[in-house]
N, C-alpha and C positions, 0 to 999 in steps of 0.2 A: 504494500499500500503506499510505501515511501514514494513509489514511481508516481502514483496519483498527486501526491503532495508536490511533487517536481512539475506537474503539468503533463506527465507522459501518461495519458489516459489509455493509449492502446497497450502498453506494457502491463499496466495495472489490470485491465480487462483479461488479458491473457492469464494471469494468476488465479481467475474465478471460473468456478464451473458455471454451466448455463442453469442448473438447479439454484445455485447460491444466488446468482445475480437475479433470477426470477423472483426468489423470496424477499431480497432487500432492495428492489429497484421498482420504479414504476417507468415503463417504457413502451413502445410500440405507438400504434394508431391512436387517434383521439378517443375511439371507442374502447381500447385496450385502457388507456389511462383512466377514462372515468369507470371503468369496472373495477380496476386494481384500487384506486382511491376509495370507491365504494366498500371494498373488500376491508381494507384497513381501518376505514369509518366504523364498520359494522364490528371490527375487532376492539374499538373503542379508542382509537387515535383520534385525537382532536387538532392537532397541529402537525403541519408538513413542511420540511424545509426543502426547496427545490434548489438545487446547484448544479453547476457543471460537473460532468458534460451534458449538455442540453441537446444532443446530436449534432448533425453537421451543419445546422444552421441556427445557431442559438437565438438569434433575433426572431426568427420566425416562431421557434417554440415558446418563447416568452409572449409573443403576441397571441397564438393559439390558446395558451395556459389563461392568458388574461381575457381574451375575447370570448372562449368556449368552455373551456373546462371549469373555471371558477364560478362564472355565472350559472353553469349547470347545477353546481352544489348549492349555489346561494338560492336558486328556485326550488330546489328539493328541500330546502331548510324552511322556506317560506309557507 
């Protein structure tokens, strides 16, 4: 994980199994992210920290999170 701290996310990812990554990350399509966030919310998680790496286009990911994913859950809460 030192590689991730150094910004070498590819080297860090190579150290993780697919199963471990799936357990501790939220990734994939918008639908995948909504499903996974719903799962962790159902398990009692109330706060998430979203941080790099955010995919190949971080600005696009941030926009998607702000415009589609967060509003989805705000609507579900209301």
